[in-house]
N, C-alpha and C positions, 0 to 999 in steps of 0.2 A: 664373316657376315653374321654369324649367330651372336657374337658379342655386340655388334651394332644394334641388332634387334632387341637384345636385352637392355642395352643402354637407352634405346628409344622408349621401351616399355617403362623403365624406371623413371625417365624424364617425364613421361606422360603422367605417371602416378604422382610424382612430386608436384607437378603443375596442378593436378586435380586436388591434391591435399592442400596446397597453398590457397586455392580458390575456396575450398571448404573452410579453411581456417579464417579467411577474411569474412566469409559469410557468417560464421559463428561469432566472430568478433563484433560485427555490426549488430547481430541479434543480442549479444550480451550488452552492448552499449545501450540499445533501445530498452532492454529490460531494466538495466540499472537506472536509466532516466525515469522509467515508470515507477520503480520502487521509491525514488526520491520524491516524485510527484505525489504518490499515494501516502508516503510518510508525512509530507507537509499537510496534505488534506486531513489525515488522521489527527495530527497535532492541532489543527484548526478546529476540528470537530470536538476534540477533548476540551479545548478552551471554551468553545461555545456552550458545551454541556456544563462545565463548571460555572460559567456565568449564569446560566439558566437555573442551575441548582441553587446558587446563592440567592437569586431573585425569589424562587419558590420558598426557600427557608425564611427569607425576610418577610414574605407575605404571611406565612404560617405564624411567625412571631407576632404579627400585628393583629391576628384574630383574637377576639375576646375569649376569655377562659371558658365561659359557659356556652360558647358557640358549638361545642362538641356534643352537648346534650340535645337529643331530638326534641322537637316541639311537642308539648303535651305530656312530656315525661317529667313528673314532679317528684322524683325519687328522693 
């Protein structure tokens, strides 16, 4: 009888561990999907930043040379 109780306890623990492993696998899958999503979002934001930076640099190049001198300053 004692060995049956031990086997039942072991079987119960194994079942519990299998359930826990499945739960952790689902959590891991969700986190991996979130990482992929955030990485894609980061890449998109980097691309948008680069485009905005290029537009600002182009605008700066179009400014007249004397535009940086404050009005009334005849140095």
